[in-house]
C-alpha positions in Angstrom: 242.8 56.1 45.7 245.1 54.5 48.7 248.6 55.3 49.5 250.8 54.4 51.7 254.2 55.8 52.9 257.1 53.4 54.1 259.9 55.1 56.3 263.1 53.5 56.9 265.2 55.4 59.6 268.7 54.5 59.1 272.0 55.2 60.3 272.9 57.9 57.8 270.0 58.8 56.5 266.3 58.8 56.8 264.3 57.7 53.6 260.8 57.2 52.6 258.6 55.7 49.3 254.9 56.3 48.8 253.1 53.3 47.4 250.0 53.3 45.3 247.9 50.4 46.5 245.8 50.4 43.5 248.0 50.5 40.8 251.0 48.7 42.8 253.6 51.5 41.9 255.9 53.8 43.7 254.6 57.2 43.1 257.4 59.0 44.7 260.3 58.8 47.1 262.0 61.3 49.3 264.7 61.4 51.8 266.9 63.5 54.3 270.5 63.0 55.9 272.1 63.4 59.2 275.7 62.7 60.7 276.9 61.0 63.8 277.8 63.3 66.5 281.8 64.4 66.5 283.3 62.1 69.3 287.1 61.4 70.0 286.5 58.7 72.1 287.1 55.1 70.7 284.2 53.0 69.6 281.4 56.0 70.4 279.1 56.4 67.6 276.0 58.6 68.9 273.0 60.7 67.4 271.0 63.3 68.6 267.4 61.5 68.3 265.9 64.7 67.2 267.6 64.8 64.1 265.6 61.5 63.1 262.4 63.6 64.0 263.5 66.5 61.9 264.6 64.0 59.4 261.3 62.1 59.6 259.5 65.0 58.7 260.9 66.6 55.7 260.9 63.0 54.4 257.0 62.9 54.8 256.4 67.2 53.9 258.3 66.3 50.7 256.2 63.3 49.8 252.8 64.7 50.7 253.1 68.0 49.2 254.6 66.0 46.1 251.8 64.0 45.6 249.3 66.6 47.4 248.1 63.4 49.7 244.9 64.2 51.5 243.8 62.3 55.3 241.4 60.0 55.1 238.6 62.9 56.2 239.9 64.7 53.5 239.6 62.4 50.6 236.6 62.8 48.6 236.7 61.4 45.3 238.3 58.3 44.3 240.7 60.0 42.4 241.9 61.9 45.1 245.1 60.0 46.9 244.8 59.8 50.5 247.1 58.6 53.0 245.9 55.2 54.2 248.7 54.1 56.4 252.3 54.5 57.5 255.1 52.0 58.2 258.2 52.4 59.9 261.8 50.2 60.0 265.2 51.1 61.4 268.5 50.4 62.4 268.8 47.8 64.4 270.4 47.5 68.5 270.7 51.3 68.9 269.6 52.3 72.4 267.4 55.6 73.0 266.9 56.1 76.8 263.3 57.7 77.7 262.1 59.3 80.8 258.5 58.5 82.0 257.0 61.2 79.8 259.0 59.2 76.9 261.7 62.4 76.3 265.1 61.2 75.4 267.4 61.5 78.1 270.9 61.7 76.3 272.1 60.9 72.7 271.2 57.5 71.4 273.7 54.9 71.3 274.1 53.2 67.6 274.4 49.7 66.0 278.4 50.6 65.3 278.8 51.8 69.4 281.0 49.2 70.2 281.5 51.0 73.8 280.8 48.1 75.8 283.3 44.9 74.9 283.8 44.2 78.8 279.6 44.7 79.2 278.8 42.2 76.6 281.0 40.0 77.8 279.5 39.9 80.8 276.2 39.5 79.3 277.6 36.5 77.6 278.7 35.2 80.7 275.2 35.5 82.4 273.2 34.2 79.6 272.8 30.7 80.6 273.4 29.5 76.9 270.4 31.6 75.5 272.7 33.6 72.9 275.4 32.0 70.8 277.4 35.6 70.8 276.4 38.6 72.2 278.2 42.0 70.8 278.5 45.4 71.9 276.5 46.2 69.0 273.7 44.7 71.2 271.1 47.0 73.3 272.0 44.8 76.8 275.3 45.7 76.6 274.5 49.1 76.0 272.4 49.3 79.2 275.2 47.6 81.0 277.6 50.8 80.5 275.0 53.6 80.7 274.6 52.1 84.1 278.3 52.0 85.0 278.9 55.3 83.7 275.9 57.6 83.6 274.2 56.4 86.5 272.4 59.3 86.9 271.1 59.2 83.3 270.1 55.6 84.2 267.8 56.4 87.6 266.2 58.8 85.1 265.4 56.1 82.5 261.6 54.5 82.4 261.8 53.0 79.0 264.8 51.4 76.7 263.8 51.5 73.1 264.9 51.3 69.9 265.5 53.7 67.1 262.1 52.9 65.0 260.4 52.3 68.3 261.0 56.2 69.5 259.8 57.2 66.3 256.9 55.4 66.3 256.2 57.4 69.7 256.5 60.3 68.2 254.5 59.6 65.2 251.5 58.7 67.5 252.2 61.8 69.3 252.7 60.1 72.6 254.5 62.6 74.0 252.1 65.0 73.5 249.3 63.0 75.1 251.0 61.4 77.7 251.4 57.9 76.3 253.7 56.1 78.1 253.8 52.3 76.4 256.5 52.3 74.0 255.8 48.6 71.5 258.7 47.1 69.3 258.5 44.2 66.9 260.0 40.6 67.3 262.7 40.8 64.8 264.1 44.4 66.6 263.8 42.8 69.5 265.7 39.9 68.9 268.7 41.8 68.4 268.7 43.4 72.1 270.6 40.6 73.8 267.6 40.6 76.2 264.9 38.9 73.9 264.6 34.8 74.1 263.2 34.1 70.4 262.1 30.8 71.6 260.1 31.9 73.9 259.0 35.0 72.4 259.1 36.8 75.5 262.1 39.3 77.3 264.4 37.1 79.9 263.4 38.7 82.8 265.6 36.6 84.6 268.7 38.0 82.6 267.1 41.8 83.0 266.9 41.1 87.0 270.8 40.2 86.9 272.0 43.5 84.5 269.6 45.6 87.1 268.7 44.0 90.1 266.5 47.0 90.7 264.0 46.2 88.2 
């Protein structure tokens, strides 16, 4: 019996549901909460990525145990529930900076982090009309903010990913296997401030204007 789990890595919690493809019914739900890191800085909203990982592990453990889910190699009979797939969604716009080994370099700046007001205005000005309105929530202004305020962190940065992209890397065992090819989806990429939705590619010209070092 194939069962699929859907995860949503949100701002306040990670939520999960288990769906039975045969009966088309939801078999179980689980969630695990976390907080935004305390800060006295106006506009700052950050989270420790390890809390996302712990929450995802908790939700998966609860669903697997509650429903006695098997892996495809363990499932032997038609009546056994087999975990057949996993889908991940998450909060948009957040910035997760990873080193060459896909390890986080700092807490993630969330969609509701609005420190990068000046940087958003700059990205808007160099966008050549590609974007109607760039806001501090977007990833691109956060990248520029990091370059200005935490240059040492930026020098060590190999990948800029979104929250659910990072969780997908963890679930795929990327850090353990040395895999260093993060992926994303068009919907979340469109909120980065670097993705051209008309051509479906990242705008290299804009990225180069933000960071000429490549």
